[in-house]
Residue, then its C-alpha position, 0 to 999 in steps of 0.5 A: m499500500s502506498v505511504l499516502f494511504s497509511p496512518i500517521t501520528v503527528g503530535g499525538v493526533t493520529v490520522k488515517n491517511r496523509a491526504w489532508v485538506s488545506p485551509m481555504c478561505q471562504y469569505s462567508a462569515v458574518q462578523g467573524q462568525a461561522t454560517d450555514w455556508h460553513l456547515a455545508h462546506w465542513t460537512s462535505l470536507l469531513n465526508s471527503g475521505a481526507g485524513l485531516v481537515t484544516l479550517e480556513a484562516t481564522g482571525v485571532t482578532a477582529q482587526g486581524r481578519i483578512t476581510p470583513d467576511c473572514l472567520g474569526l475566533y476572538d470572542d464568545a460569539t465567534e467561539v459559539a458559532l464556530g463550535n455550533y457549526l463544527d459540531r453539527a458537521r461532525k455529526l454528519a460525517p465519520a470521525v476525522p481530526v480537524c485542524i484550525q489555521l490561526s491568523h492575523a493579516g496585519r497590513k493585509a487585513s481589511s481587504s475586499a474579497p479576491w473577486f472584488g480585487g482584494g484591495l484595502l477597504t476604506a472605512a466607508d466600505g466597511g474597512w478598518p485601520t491596519v497594523a504591521p511591524s513597520a508603517l509600510p503600505q502593502r501596495p503603493e496606493e494604499p495608506a500605511p498601516e500603524e506600526l505595532t508597539l511592543s505592547q500591541m505585539a504582546d496583545i496579539a501574541q496573547a490573542f493567538a494563545l486565547a484563540a488556541h485555548r478556544a479551539r481546544r475547548l471546541g475539540i479541535d485536534a490541531i492548530e496551525l499558525h499562518g506564517a505565510h502569504g504576507y500576513l502578519l507573522h510573515q511580515f515580521l520576517s520580510p524586509l519588504s514589510n519590516h524595517r525595525 
């Protein structure tokens, strides 16, 4: 049998095969809260035969969401909604480990959905001020983000920890920190976004 279809244990989580579902942003949340769309999407993925399903990039703060329609796990309302829909999806599928990708978009937050161009939203369009390691805009035509203070960095680190605790309470089996695609953790690693 191919190794792809053999079980593996990673960090105490055993999966039945190595075909895992990567996180895919759905841009279908309301104020960070999961919706009926997520129920249908997650139920489908949990029934796909994959060994593990990873939920989409999930903002650890409201300000850290990529778009206004992105999933969050930063307060009681987002936790209850995510837990409700995930529990319902799990009841309609075989037992499959679930991972969640925790994220903060930094200067790429407050953006429109990709099919609307993905650009920074103004306050009039439902956007909000963004933050980053340095006050360098994502695109030349966009306003610069606020440069994070040490205190704000500590608050964001704490937000990641609190979101991880919320995920654990919901029975989520694994956590992935989003450190790519030019989002906040990646911004700290790049001279394009960090001049500190």
